[in-house]
Phi, psi and omega in degrees: 000346183297320181294317179297315177300314184300319178279326188291320191293319172298323179294318177303307182301315183298318182285328174298318181289329176301317181276349172292340170303312178298315177296318177301310177302311181304321182287313188281329184282356185297335178290349176272356175108169182294335176296321177295321178299312179294323180299312179301316173301320180290320183291333185298325179290331172292323176298318174302321179298317178301313183299328180299331178277323177298329181295346177301332179268349186256311189301306181299331182300313182302312183294314183291316175295323175297317182292320177295325174295316179297324179276351180080012183273082187286331177293317178297319183296318178296319180294319178298320181295312180299317176302313182295323179297310176297325176296315180301316181298319179297316176295318177298320181294321181294315175299325177300315182290312184292312187294315183295330183284322187243031182300317183295321183292323178298316179295327181297334177295334183276354182059033175280156182223160173058229191292323178302314180297316177297316180292321180296321177296318175301313184295309186291318180303324179280317176309319185295331179292342179255027192284337181289310176296324179294330179287332181280341181300307181288337174295312181293318179302313181292330175296312181290321176295320175301326178283350185086015184251071185286342183287333183293306176302327175300313183294320177299320181291323175305312179296318180299316185285329177299310176303317183296321185292328178284318185286329183305298181302325181297313184273334179285312188250355181063235180266016183235025179300325185291335180280343183252330184222127176276120181198149179297135178083358186300326181295323177299318180296322180298318182296317182294318183295321180293318182290333179266358178077021182284126179265159180296134181241001175062227181296326176299324179291324177300314178296317176297323177300318178293314179295319182292318179296325178287322180300320183292316184284328177296316178304317179295318182295321174297320179294323177298316179298320184292310189271328184264327183244010176054039178237069181285165184291333187243344185299112176054031177284117175249095186304123175233125180298331178298326183289312176302321182288323179298317181297309186291329181296318179286323183287326193303315178297329175288318179299319179297318180298316181294320179294318181294325175301309183296315179300321179297315179295325176295324177290324179294322177297313184282332184260336184237303188293326181295339181266002175254172181299150176301336180301325179296318178294317178297320180294322177295319183297317181287318181293318183288312184290315188277296186293301178289342174289351174256313189288314183298321178300328179293314177300320182293324181297317177294317187294319183286331172295318177298314178305314179297317181292319182295312177302315181288325177296315180292324175298326179273001178078018184251087181296327179297321179295321179298317177293326176298322178294322178297313182293322181292319184289324177296317180299313183293324176300318182293322177298314176300319181298319178291319180301310185296322178303314176299317177297318178305308188293322186273331186256350186306315185289342182274314190277322186304320180295345178290342194246358179205151177250002183260126183294324180293317178296319181296323179296315181291323179297318178293327176294316177301313182297319184291320182285315184288341174304326186286346182251004186293321176301318183287326175296324174298314180299313179300316190288317180299312185290328177295316183284341170297318178296319178297312178305322177282347182083005180260081189266351187303325177288343189302305182297331179292311181294300182295318185299306185290322178295317181293321176298332177295339181293331182296299179292327179295316180296320183290320183296314182286317184283318185259309185296316180260000171069029176277358176051231185303320185299327179295324177289320180299315182292322176302320177299313183302309183296320181290324175302318178301317178295320179297319182299316184294316185292323177290326173300316179294322179299320180287324180294336181292339176067014177292339180287357178277352180294134179284159173219163186271184186291350178270359178080015180263142177298135182283336177218157181256000000 
């Protein structure tokens, strides 16, 4: 378990900081009202959908870089990293054009109305303008994780979240943050905004704070690759379609899974949640963004450490080491799942009031946290086993397992929330039941040992 812990703790911190952007936004926009709170929660599932496209350049990067590292082929590793970065830039540019042009139409798919729709459109329309640096974040993260250097993305995320924390109040409220949100140092932020003549930009400011902080740290990450690992963007890049296809072939099933996850939540919003009180949507936003914004990164840190170890072990031809990584990461994930369940139950009533001033939203958020505490063990099991498959490069089962189980949430949520009248609680229990199903199927997929099959540089299995 020592190797998993050594790689996992920086990865856990890095993923916590990734999700701290969500918590940061959730905290600072509360001064804009409950409509802004609900809008950010709604927009987040569109962001996950965007991420599913961006992941095309990132998922296969981890697998192939880890295998090249394990085999000691540094020239191949440098080529793979360059190809993944340029693939990420291309995908980010495409999303930037499409998303910024059709932001209002995208929000319309969520069936939001009035203030919620307006605020969500402002936020998403601006986020899309920063899509190229946002596309490179997972590419760089997975590159360094594949190398076994999890401390580097952690350090970059520390800087990114620090920048975001400072930029959010300055860009959201201009020189009037202190009048809207009570927070340590808020008077200093007011003074900075006033001295620079920065006006309040509301939801647009929150999106700019995210994009700018990421652009700065991505630039630093590229410099580290160039100077420390001799992997510049242009140095001896010989574009090969087989490299792009290998990355995309491994990534695509996971991208499909992520997209289906996002689309399912968007469907739940448009078919179920819009017919319930706004308090339910606000409660989901806080529960999902804040509580699962802490628990899931912990599982992801352990899981990505396992993926790195599995990939490098298979690259070196050591299947026994790969299985040791699987067993250790599973044990650590289960421990974290139990711990997070206890934290959800014990800290919910303390933490939720920090993020809302509305009694109804607080009630729904506490309900979400109490119910979802019961599935944290299974979320950990699901996440670890899924990322073992990613690390090995055997990603074909992922969309079938995640996709169909997540699709089951739509009718189940409607039956429980609307049909039986359980409202928000019905949606929360639909999530719990389907999480248990996913955890079992992913565990079975790893136990099958089909992920031990070798594959060639095109990402295709070498034997059937």
